[in-house]
N, C-alpha and C positions, 0 to 999 in steps of 0.2 A: 504494500500500500504506500502510495506517494504522500509525503507530507510537505506542505509549503507554508511559509509564514507570510500572511497578507497584512498590509498596513492600510488603515482607513482613517480619514479625517473625521474628527468629532467636533461638534459645536455644542458648547454648554452655555445655557442661558438661565438666569434666575426665573422662577416661575412660582405660581401659587397652585396648591392642590385643589382640584375641583371639589366643591362641597364644603370644605373646611377653610379655604383661603389660607391655609398654613403655608409659610414660605418653604420653598424647595428649589430644585434645579431640574431642568430637562436637558438630556444629552441626546443629540441626533447625529446620524450618519447620512448626509445627503446623498452619497453615492448609492446607498442601498435603500434609502427611504425608510430606515429603521430608527426608532426613538424609544427612550425609556426615561424614567425619572427617579429621583431619590431625594432624601432629606438634606444630603450634603453633596458637594461636587464629587467627592470620592464614591459615594453610593450611586449617584447617577451614572458615573463612568463605569463602575462595576456592572450595573444593571444593563447598560446599553451594550457592553462587551458580550454579555450572555445572550442578548437578543441578536447581535450580529453573528455570533457563533451558531446559534440555532437556525438563523435564516440561511447562512451560507451552507450549513450542513444539509438543509432541505433542498437547496439548489443542486448540490452535488448528488444527493440521493435520487433526485428526479432527472439527473443527467442534463441539467440546464447550465448554460454559461454563467460564470460567476463574475460580476462586475468588479473591477479593481480600481483603487485610487492610485495616484502617483503623487503622494503628498510631498515628496522631495522636490517636485517641480512646482508646487503651489507657492504663491507669495501671499502670506497672511499678514495683514496689518490693520491698523485702525486709522481713521482720519478725523479731523475736526473741521467744522464749517461755521462761519458766522452767519446768523440769520437775524434780520431786523423785523420788527413788527410784533403784534400780539398773537401768540399762539400757545397751545397747550401741548405738552408731551405726554406720551403714553408709556 
């Protein structure tokens, strides 16, 4: 059986749990369309890692192609912009 290490880009965002409005985090993998949450960043990352593992395993079992990321080629950064006027943020 062949084993391969796959790398995926994960985006973690602060979030609130449905129903309780308790603060937490959502971690998502845009390449696979997989997401999960957790009370902490570490928990959200752990949970999404399990979701990714299960999803990729199901693709392999069904003999379907597995999408891959090339995170080493991504440029990830943030930027700031100045906005004038009255507005609300969400």
